[in-house]
ZALOBA-705896 format. One record per residue: residue in one letter; x, y, z of N, C-alpha, C in turn. Coordinates in steps of 0.1 Angstrom, whole numbers, plus 5000, padded with zeros to 4 digits. Layout:
REM residues N
aXYZXYZXYZ/...
REM end
This chain:
REM residues 510
m739044423190740544493202740244413211/d740644393223740144293236739544373244/s738844453246738544523252737044463246/g736444433236735044373230734944493227/c735144653226734144803226734744843207/a736044753206736344823193736644783182/r736044803171736244723160737044793144/s737844723139738544743133737944793116/i737544933108737744943097738245013089/l737845043070738845113067738745293067/g740145273069739845503070738445513062/n739145513049738345593036737145553035/e736545433042735745363041734445423055/a735445503061734545543077733945693069/n735045773061734545903050733645893044/k733345753039732345733022731745733037/l730945603043729545623059729245733060/q730345853066729745913071728746013062/k729746073050729046123043728146123039/k728045963033726545893028725445893039/t725645923048724645903060724246063071/g725346083068725446193074724846213090/l725746103094725546053108726546143115/e726946173132728046193138728946083143/r728445983144729245893151729045793138/l729845733137730345633128730145473134/d730045493147729545343149728245313146/d726945453148725345453138725545403131/t726545333120726645263109726045163110/v726745093119727344933118726144843125/g725844743120725044733125724844553122/g724244423122724644283123724844243132/p725244143125726044053138727444133143/e728544183134729544243133729444343142/s728644433150728544523155728444403173/v728944503184729244513196728744613202/e728044543212726544643220727644643232/c728044773232728444823249728444993249/p728645013258728545163265729445263259/e730945183253730845283243731945193231/k731345243216731945183205733145243201/y734045293201735545323191736345243179/t735645343166736145303153738045293157/v738345183155740045133154740445133136/v741245253136741745243122742645163118/q742745103104744045003102744144993088/w745245003083745845013068744144973058/e744345013046743545003039743344913030/g743744763031744144663021744944623023/p745444513017747344443013747744533011/d747144662993747344762989747744922994/d747744903008747545053010748745153006/s748645233000750045292996750445383007/q750145323024750545413037751145363042/n751245223039752245093051753045083044/p753845133051755745153045755945003040/m755244923040756244733038755744723023/n754744873016754544883004754644962991/m755745033000756845112993757445062984/s757945112971758445112959760244972968/l760544912956761744862964763144942965/f762845022953764245162951763745252964/r762645292966762745432981762945302995/k762445232991762945133004764645133003/w765345122993766545142996767245272997/v766345312993766745482991767145543010/i766145473014766145493032767145483035/t767045323035768245233040769545273036/m770045343023771345383021771345533032/i770245613031770745723039770845743049/c769845633060769845623075771845543077/s771845403068773245373066774545453065/f774345573059775245673056775145763074/g774045803073774345823083774445803098/a774445653100775745603110777345583109/l777145573095778645593088779245693091/n778245843088778745953096778846003109/v778045943120777945963138779345833136/t779345713130780845633140781945663130/c782345723121783445773113783945913121/t782945993130782846103136783746063152/s783145973151783845933170785245933166/i785745863158787345823163788145923150/i787446003142788146103133788746203141/y788746193153788946263166790446273166/a790346113168792146073168793246093161/s792546173153793646233139794146353142/a793546423154793046583155794046533169/y794146473178794946493189796246583191/e797346553183798446623181798446763182/g797246773175797146953173796146963180/i795446953188794846913200795647003215/a796846893214796946863223798347023224/e798746963213800047113209799247243217/e797947303208797747403210797047463229/f796347303227796147343242796847283253/h797947263250799047233257798647153266/s798247033263797346923274798346763269/t798146663279798246523271797346443269/r798746373259797446243250796346253255/t795946203265795446063278794346213282/k794446303278793446393285792546433272/v793346463258792946493250791946333243/l792346273245791746143242790246143247/t790446213259789046123264787746213253/g788246253242786746323234786646163229/v787346113228786845963219785945923230/t786345903242785745833252784145883255/v783945983253783146093261781846063248/y782146023236781746063225780845953227/l781645823229781345643221780145673234/i780145723251779245733262778345793258/g778045923247776745973245776645863229/i777245823229776545723213775645613224/g776845603239775245473241774045523248/l774545633256773145723262772145743253/g772245823243771045903236770745773231/p770445633225768945553221768345523233/m768845543242768045513256767145613255/l767045693247765645793250765445843237/y765845853225765245803207764645723209/s765445553217764545463202763245413208/p762845483224761145443227760945563221/l760845703220760445793217760345803204/s761045713192760545693184759445613179/e759345513186758445403191757145493195/f757745603197755945703204755745813199/y756845883188756346023186757246003168/g757645893165757645823151759245863148/r760045813141761445753133761545933127/r761245973117761846083108761946173122/y761046233128761146383136762446333144/i762946243154763746163158765446213153/y764946143139766246193128766446333130/i765746353122765746573121766346643138/f765646583146766046643157767546593160/s767946483160769046443162770146473152/f770046453142771046573129771446673136/t770146773135769946923141771146953149/g771146823163771646883171772946853170/f773146703166774546673160775446803153/l774746853145775646973139775847093147/v774847123157774547243163776347203174/f775747093178776647113189778747043180/m778747043170779747063163779847183161/f779947283167780247393162781347453171/p781047443185781747443198783047373194/i783347303185784047173186785347203176/a784747243163785647283150786147423161/f785347503166785947673170786147643180/g786247613187786847533202787747643208/k787947713219788947803226789147683238/n789347603243789647543257789647363253/l790147343260789847143260788847113267/p788447163274787047143281786047163276/s786047233269784647293258784347223250/i786347173244785447023234785546923238/v785846893245785846793253784046733254/i783446843263781846833268781346873256/n781646963243780446893233780946803227/r781946683223781346633222780346503228/f780846523239779446443247778146463244/l778546623237776646643234776146643221/s777146643214777346573195776946403195/g778246313207777646223202775746143209/c775146213222774046183228773246203215/a773346333208772946403199772146313184/s773746293182774246163168773346063174/s772746013179773145853188771645803178/a770745863165769145853171769545713154/f770745743148770745683141771845553140/m772145493158772645383157771745283160/s770645353162770245233167768245253161/v767645313161766445373151766945343136/s767545343133767245303118767245173115/g767445043123767644923126765944903126/g764845003135763744973129762945043118/t763345113117763345173097763545073090/i764244973093764244893083763344753086/a763544793100762244673104760544713096/d760644823099759644883095758644843079/m760244813071759444833054760044703052/f760944653056761044463048760344383055/r760344283051758944203058760744093062/a760143973070761043893080762343813069/d761743793060762843723050763443793040/e763143913043763643983028764944053038/l764844063051765644183060767444103062/g767844093057769043993057769844093050/l769844153043770244253029770444363034/p769844443039769344533043770144583055/m769444463063770444483076772344423079/m772344423069773544423061774644553060/a773944603052774044763049774144843061/f773544843067772944893080774144873090/t774344783092775444713100776744733097/a776844773085777944773080778344903081/s777945013084778345093080778745143099/p778145153105779045193122780245123118/f780345003114781544963116782144963099/l782345063098783345123082783745223087/g782645323096782745453097784145533102/p784345383116786145373126786745403112/i786645353104787845283099788145383086/l787045433076787245533074787745693075/g786845693094787645823102789245793103/p789845683104791645733105792045793088/i791645713079792245733067791745873062/i790645913062790046083055790746153069/g791146103083792246183094792846273095/d793746153091795246103089795946213078/f794846223069795646293054794946443054/i793846493062793446573064794546683078/v795246593086795746653093797046673084/a797546623082798846593072798946713066/n798046803058797946903051797447003055/c797046983066795547093071795947153082/n795347223095795147323101794347153104/w794347113127793546993122792147013129/r791947153129790047233126789147193114/w790547163103789547123097788946963094/v789746933101788446743101787246793109/f787446863119785846893123785346993109/y785547053103784647123092784947043080/v785147003078784846903070783746773074/m783046753087782346673097781646743094/m781246863097780546973099779446973083/m780446973075779746973062779146833057/w779246733058778746643058778046543069/t777946623075776546633083775346713083/g775746803078774846923071774046853060/a774646773050774646693044773546603039/m773846553049773046453051771746473063/l771346593071770346663074769546663066/i770046743050769246803040768946603033/l769146593030768646393032767946343032/v767946363052767046283060765746363056/i765846533058764446603053764046573038/a764746553033763946493020763546363014/f763746353022764146193015763346063021/v763946083035762346013044761746053052/p761145963053759545973055759245933068/e758045913072757745863088757745703082/t757545593088757945453089757345343100/f757345443110756645363119755345353121/a754745283113753345183117752245223121/p752545213142751545273149751145423150/v752745473139752445633142751645713132/i751845613122751445643106749745623115/l749445533118747945493119747145573132/t748045673143747745733150747845883145/r748245963133748246013123747246023115/k747045883110745145883103744245903112/a744345853125743045873134743246013136/i743746093139743946243147742746373131/r743546303118742546343107741946293105/l741346163104740046143106739046213115/r739846203127738546293139738746473135/k739646483128738846653121738546593115/e738546583098737246573094736446553093/t735846423103735046413109733846443117/g734246493125734146553142733846443147/n734246323146733946183158735246163168/n735046233177735846173185736646013188/m735445893186735245813187736245713178/i736945773164737845703160739045673167/r740245553169741145563174742545513169/s743545513167744345353166744945303176/p745245153163745645043177746445093188/s747445193186747745223197747645313210/e747045433204745245443209744745373221/q744545273216742945233220743645123235/s745045073234745845013235746045073249/n746245233248746745273258745545283268/a744345303259742945283269742745243278/d743045083271742944923276743444993287/s744444953282745744963299745445033308/g744545183306744545293314745645333319/r746645373307747645463306747145593300/t747945703304748045863297748745843288/l749245973287749745953276751446023286/h751746043292752546053297752945923304/q752245823311752845723316752745603309/a751745633294752845543280754245563276/l754545743278756045773267756745683277/l756345743300757645683310757545503301/f756645463299756645353299757745303288/s757545343276758645333269760045353271/i760145453273761345543280762645423289/n761345363297761845223301762345123295/r761645073287761844943281763444883273/p764245043272765544943274766344933282/l766144953289766344953304765844793311/e764744793307763944653309765144553299/l765244533294765744463283766844413285/i767444493289768844493295768944333304/i768044413316767844363329766944253330/f765944223326765644123321765944053310/e766044043302766543943291767843913288/p767943753293769743693297769943673277/m769143723266769743673254770643883250/i770043953254770544083255771544133263/i772044093274772344123280773744053276/s773943903273774643803268775443873256/m774243893245774843983230775644123234/c774944143239775444293247776944293254/v776844233253778444193268779144133259/y779544103244779944053235780444173221/s779244223221779844343218780244463218/m779944393232781544523241782644543240/i783144393241784544333237784744383222/l783544313216784444313199784744483198/l783544633195783644713200785144783204/g785144743221786344733223787244743221/i787344583211789244603205789044683193/l788144693186787944773174788544953176/y787744963185788745073192790045123197/l790545003200791345033206792645003197/s792344943181793244903174793345033172/f792645123172793145303167794045353174/e794345283184795145323190796545223188/a796745083187798045023190798345043174/f797644983166797745033151799045203145/p798845253153799845383151800945353156/l800445263170801945263178802745123167/v802245033162803344923154803244933142/y802445023134803145073123804545173118/r803645293130805145403136806245353138/y806145283155807645253155808145153150/n807145063147807944903141808244933131/h807544973118807745033109808045153102/g808345243108808445343105807845423094/f806245453096805245473086804945593091/k804845713081804445863085803645793091/i802145973094801545963099800245973093/q800146013077799445983068798945913062/y800245773063799945633060799245583066/v799345563078798745533088798145433090/g797145563089795045503082794845433076/l795945403067796145273052796045163058/t796345133072796745003078794944963079/f794445053078793045013082792244903071/i793044923061792244933048792044753053/g792944673060792944523057791444463067/l791044553075789544553080788344603071/m788744683065788144703052787544583041/i789044553034788344473028787744333036/g787844303051787444193053785744253057/q784744373056783744353057783144333045/v784244383034783544393016783344243020/i784644163022784044013020782943943031/a782944043039781243973046780444033045/a780144123034778644213026778444093017/c779844083006779843942996778843803001/s779243793015778643643014777143633026/e776843783023775043783026774543713017/p774643663000773543562994773443403000/y775043383007775243233009774443233016/f774443293024774143303043771543353042/k772143373033770543363032769943273025/r770743193018770443063008769943023026/l771342963028771042903046770042913053/h769542993054768743043063767242973060/v767042993039765342923037765642853041/k767142743039767242583040766442563056/l767242643067766942603080765442653086/e765042723074762942733073762342633069/q763342563058762142453049762842353061/r763642363063764242243070763142153088/a763442303091762742293103760442323102/g760742333090759042403087758442503094/k759142583100758942763106759842833105/r759242993108760243083105761443113121/q761843073129762443143136763843233132/p763943303145765443433146766343343146/e766243253151767943173157768743133139/f767543143130768343093117768943223116/r768643303116770043393117771143413121/l772043323136773043333138773943283134/p773543163125775243143116776143153114/q776043293106776743373104777343463117/a776243473125777443483136778443433142/i778043273143778843183152780143183138/v779943173123781343193113782343243119/g781543393121782343533126783943543139/s782143473151783143453161784443323162/i784343283153785543173147786443213142/l786343333134787143413128788143533134/c787143603146787843663151788943683156/p789243553169790143473172791043473173/i790943423157792343373145792543483139/s792543563137793043733135794043723141/l793143803156793943843164795043773170/f794743623172796143543173797643553159/w796743573145797043563137798143693136/f797443793140798144003139799344013150/a798843893167799643903179800743853178/f801043753167801943703167802943733153/t802543863143803343893132803644053132/t803344063144803944233150805144303148/y806144153147807744203153807844313145/k809144363141809944443130810444343125/s811044243120811144143111810644113105/v808944113106808044073096807844173090/h807644123077807544253063805544373072/w805144423071804844523075803244503065/i803244443056801544313049801344233057/v802244153066801344033072800444043077/p800844163088799744193100798744293093/i798644333084797644373079796344253074/i797244213059796544053056795643983067/a795943993083795843973093794643983100/t794444113099793344153101792544143091/v792244113079790744073068789744033078/p790543893082789743783092788943823099/l789443953108788844013120787844123113/g788244163103786644283098785644173093/t786144053084784543993081784243943090/g784943893106784443853117783143913121/m784244033126783144133133782244123125/l782144213112780644223102779344123103/l779943983105779243893105778243843116/v779643913126778743883146778143983146/f778444103146777144243144775844213135/s776844183123775044133111774144013119/g774943923121774443823126773043843139/i773943933150773243963159771844113155/f772544173152771544293152770444213139/t770444113128769344103127768444023136/y768743893140769043863151767743893159/k768044013167767344083173765744173171/v766644213156765444303148764244203148/e764244073141763343973143762443913155/a763443853164763343833178762743973189/y762844043184762244173190761144263181/r761044213171760244293162759444473167/p758044393175757644543182758244613185/y759644583193760544683201762044653196/s761744643187763244673180764244763180/a763844903174764544953178764944973196/s763944973205764544963218765744833226/a765544723216766544623219767544683210/l768044733202769044813198769444893203/a768644963209769345083218769845013229/a769444943238770144883245771344823248/n771544733230772944703227774044793226/s773244913218774345043218774445113229/f773445163239774045173251775445123258/f774944983259776044863265777144833262/r777244843247778444813234779544913239/c778745123233779645183235779445243248/t778645233259779045303275780345213276/f780645113275781245013286782345003271/g782844963260783445033249784345123252/s783945223254784145343255785545363261/v786245223273786945313285787945213277/f788145103261789045113259790545183253/p790345293247791645303243791845423249/l791845443263791945513275792945393281/f792945273279794445213284794845153274/a795145213262795745103249796745113247/i797445243247798945273254799645203263/q799345253279799745183287799745023287/m798944993279798744843281799644763270/y799844813259800444793248802944863257/d802344953262803644923265804744863274/k803244833278803744693292803344513288/l803044603280802844393279803444373263/g803844463259804544473244803844423235/y803844463216802844453209802544323211/v803044213215802744083209801344033220/w802244053233801443973242800144063245/a799844203243798544323242798044253234/s798444223222797144133210797144033214/f797943913219797743793227796443793235/l796543893245795543893252793843933252/l793844023238793144063231792243953225/a793243863222792443773209791643653220/c792843613232791943523243790243583250/l790343693247788943793257787843783245/v788543763227787343703223787343613221/t788143443218788043343222786843333238/l786843363245786543333252784343363255/c784343463244783143463243782243413228/m783543313225783443263212782043193211/p781443093221780543033225779043043223/f779143213227778143293229777043273213/p777343333204776143263192775743173187/l776743073195776442883194775342903204/l775542893217774342863227773442933223/f773543043221771343073215770943053203/y771743003197771142963187770442773190/k771242723194771242573197769542633215/y769942683224768642773231767842843231/g768542963219767243093222765843063220/e765342943214763742943210763342933228/r763842833234763342803244763042963258/l764543033251764143173260763343263259/r763443233247762443323241760643303244/a760443193247759943163248759043193260/k760243183272759643273287760243403285/s759643453272760543583275759043663276/r759243843284758243923279758143983268/y758643993260759544043249759444003237/a760443923236760543853225759143773224/f759143763208757443693203758043523201/s756943483205757343303204756843303182/d757643143187756943103171754943073169/e754743103181752643083180752343233182/d753343353179752643393177752443483166/
REM end
């Protein structure tokens, strides 16, 4: 270690040496040129060679994918819950004699909660581990869903929507960290695509599921169904998702060795790092919690990508208000069929997912041509997506007339679904690779910004479409996305220079 007093050894070898020699301190067994003479000598535990079974990188591919899919379905559950609430708004408004805008604040406060939660969960996961955060998060999610399903007044429902959003949000950012824990950089593309698709498939499935439920049952059944789904996800997490964060696993290993050997000079790398920096446990925790805010303030790449993500997510959630207006009033769709108009977005996301092998080959070619690995080589798919999104929105805007067959604007949303997934997949994978030691915090910063600011879009959707009309309101959204189109290209070109000046992102020499 940097202090000159710490040496890395294999954990099991430490026990063998102590049993063999009977010495109280493992450092007493060390001699020769590798030992370091200093007042205090620490044994820093590491993995037991490249094939250590405790190392998450050494899990079987099947187990890695089981964990990845559970985390992805957790994110799907969370985002589906975010917008499925809108399907129940008529029933809620009628029962509690409220207005549409007041009822829809339940969508806004939930998204704010999703944005705020990761600011705490992500750094805590880098301190206490991913598994405990998942269990705590979904337990709270399930608990706060009860007052929503059985609520007796609108304020109670809205307050618990905010609390459930905060509680559920671990899967929105910590899951990216879990995937980074298990997969090497050259393996990240496909699992990150699966994780990225899930949060954006959720809002599309929400209206489809919710509209069919409210067309046949009381609005409360929307939340009964989501409670059953959440409970099932919690059981799966407890049963199949282990701890994957290496520093936490090594810290637990060091604690176990201290108990088994009675040697208090055994430390994990993270414990040694905190000791070298002079930070107490409390100070180290506060330092971790501040990290997402520091990433937003001091990292130009983070803030720029957050702005782009915010606009895209806001447009996605705004569309959940715009689509019912266009298809119910322009084309006379019944409520149970309005949700099906989101199938175009879903098909677009499937197309984006199928394109992953192509972008993986492109990524490999770029690395071979450059002779080095760069996170910027993850951005070509985001560049393609940034072009598809405005094309799709312009197409949709000018096909919302009653005289145009309803299938045409649905087809127009296919490139939007493809473009959104390509953009978010490229951005998320880039952040995980560029900020790998702090990937959960980087994703938390993105989640905070895009969800907090994107949450206001549904509130003014109806007013905007009423005043501007279906065509020009959609045209305005297309113009906004067009203004953000250069971001991925600029970071592809200048990202390496910016990372070299960053206090958190690694440089190519690291």
